[in-house]
C-alpha positions in Angstrom: -29.6 81.6 13.7 -29.1 82.7 17.3 -31.7 80.1 18.5 -29.8 77.4 16.7 -26.5 78.5 18.3 -28.2 78.5 21.7 -29.6 75.0 21.1 -26.2 73.7 20.0 -24.8 75.2 23.3 -27.4 73.4 25.3 -27.0 70.1 23.4 -23.2 70.1 24.1 -23.8 71.3 27.6 -26.1 68.3 28.3 -23.7 65.9 26.7 -20.7 67.1 28.7 -22.7 67.2 32.0 -23.7 63.6 31.5 -20.2 62.7 30.6 -18.7 64.4 33.7 -21.4 62.8 35.9 -20.3 59.4 34.6 -16.6 60.3 35.2 -17.2 61.6 38.7 -19.3 58.6 39.6 -16.6 56.3 38.3 -14.1 57.9 40.6 -16.4 58.0 43.6 -17.6 54.4 43.2 -14.2 53.1 44.2 -11.7 55.9 45.0 -8.9 53.5 46.1 -9.1 51.6 42.8 -9.1 54.8 40.8 -6.2 56.1 42.8 -4.3 53.1 41.5 -4.9 54.4 37.9 -3.6 57.8 39.0 -0.5 56.2 40.5 0.1 54.2 37.4 0.6 57.3 35.3 3.7 58.1 37.5 3.1 61.9 37.5 2.5 62.2 41.2 4.1 60.4 44.1 2.0 57.4 45.1 1.1 59.0 48.4 -0.8 61.8 46.5 -2.8 59.4 44.3 -5.8 59.1 46.6 -6.0 62.9 47.4 -5.7 63.6 43.7 -8.6 61.2 43.1 -10.8 63.1 45.5 -9.7 66.4 44.0 -10.5 65.3 40.5 -13.9 64.0 41.5 -14.6 67.3 43.3 -13.5 69.3 40.3 -15.7 67.3 38.0 -18.7 67.7 40.4 -18.0 71.4 40.6 -17.9 71.7 36.8 -21.2 69.9 36.6 -22.8 72.2 39.1 -21.4 75.3 37.4 -22.7 74.3 34.0 -26.2 73.8 35.4 -26.3 77.4 36.7 -27.0 79.7 33.7 -24.9 82.6 35.0 -21.9 80.3 35.7 -22.3 77.9 32.7 -19.3 79.3 30.8 -17.1 78.9 33.9 -18.2 75.3 34.2 -17.4 74.6 30.6 -14.0 76.2 31.0 -13.3 74.0 34.1 -14.4 70.9 32.0 -12.1 72.0 29.3 -9.2 72.4 31.7 -9.8 68.9 33.1 -10.0 67.4 29.6 -6.7 69.2 28.7 -5.1 67.9 32.0 -6.3 64.3 31.3 -5.1 64.5 27.6 -1.8 66.0 28.6 -1.1 63.3 31.3 -2.1 60.6 28.8 0.3 62.1 26.2 3.1 62.2 28.8 2.5 58.6 29.8 2.5 57.5 26.2 5.8 59.3 25.6 7.3 57.5 28.6 6.2 54.2 27.0 3.3 53.4 29.4 1.0 52.0 26.7 -0.2 49.1 28.8 -1.6 51.0 31.8 -5.4 51.4 32.1 -6.5 54.9 31.2 -8.9 55.0 34.2 -11.7 56.2 31.9 -14.2 53.8 33.5 -15.8 50.6 32.4 -13.8 47.8 30.9 -10.0 48.0 30.9 -8.7 50.3 28.2 -5.0 50.7 27.7 -3.6 54.2 26.8 -3.5 55.0 23.1 -3.3 57.9 20.7 -7.0 57.4 20.0 -7.8 58.2 23.6 -5.7 61.4 23.4 -7.6 62.3 20.2 -10.9 61.7 21.9 -10.0 64.0 24.7 -8.9 66.7 22.2 -12.3 66.4 20.5 -14.1 66.7 23.8 -12.0 69.7 24.7 -13.0 71.3 21.4 -16.6 70.6 22.2 -16.3 72.2 25.6 -14.6 75.3 24.0 -17.4 75.5 21.4 -20.1 75.4 24.0 -18.3 78.0 26.1 -18.2 80.4 23.1 -21.8 79.8 21.9 -25.2 80.2 23.3 -26.1 81.2 26.8 -29.3 82.9 25.9 -32.7 81.7 27.2 -34.5 79.4 24.8 -38.1 78.4 24.4 -39.1 75.4 26.5 -39.6 73.2 23.4 -36.2 74.2 22.1 -34.7 73.4 25.5 -36.3 69.9 25.5 -35.1 69.2 21.9 -31.5 70.4 22.7 -31.4 68.3 25.9 -32.7 65.2 24.0 -30.1 65.7 21.3 -27.4 66.0 24.1 -28.7 62.7 25.5 -28.5 61.1 22.1 -25.0 62.5 21.6 -24.0 61.0 25.0 -25.5 57.6 24.0 -23.6 57.7 20.7 -20.4 58.5 22.7 -21.0 55.4 24.8 -21.2 53.3 21.6 -17.9 54.9 20.4 -16.3 54.1 23.7 -17.3 50.5 23.3 -15.7 50.5 19.8 -12.5 51.9 21.3 -12.5 49.2 24.0 -13.0 46.5 21.4 -10.2 48.0 19.3 -7.9 47.8 22.4 -9.0 44.2 23.2 -8.2 43.2 19.6 -4.8 44.9 19.8 -4.1 42.9 23.0 -5.1 39.6 21.4 -3.2 40.1 18.1 -0.5 42.7 18.9 1.0 42.7 15.3 -2.3 43.3 13.5 -3.5 46.5 15.2 -1.7 49.7 16.2 -3.8 51.8 18.5 
């Protein structure tokens, strides 16, 4: 049973590392544009949006590096969890302020804020917590390969889910009375 827990840990770790790589690359691909998303949330003064973008990208990169070092893996997962909690909290605050039509800044096609995105972040936070509390023991090479493969499959499934969320948002924009995100 311990081997299964260790494999689950590595699977989730692989998934989250891929997800945070994608997020960091999104920010770094066009920092000025991403800083516009940060500014739209209205949490920081506009002058701090660009430095916040760089800080977020650095924190995501640091979390990735930490998760890849076995002795620091739990710290990396805690940092990932903290970032996910921050993102979810800021989304919730923006939704409470009525900012439903701003882009979440999640990457890819435009995606307005919604409760679904907040729920997604809560699920990702739970996964990071689960991974931080499980595993951490060395596993056989074959088990490592299988766990990483399943982490990749989980990430690909997540990408499909993200596309469904984007389609849901698009449908809501086209027919505002028929869908409530």
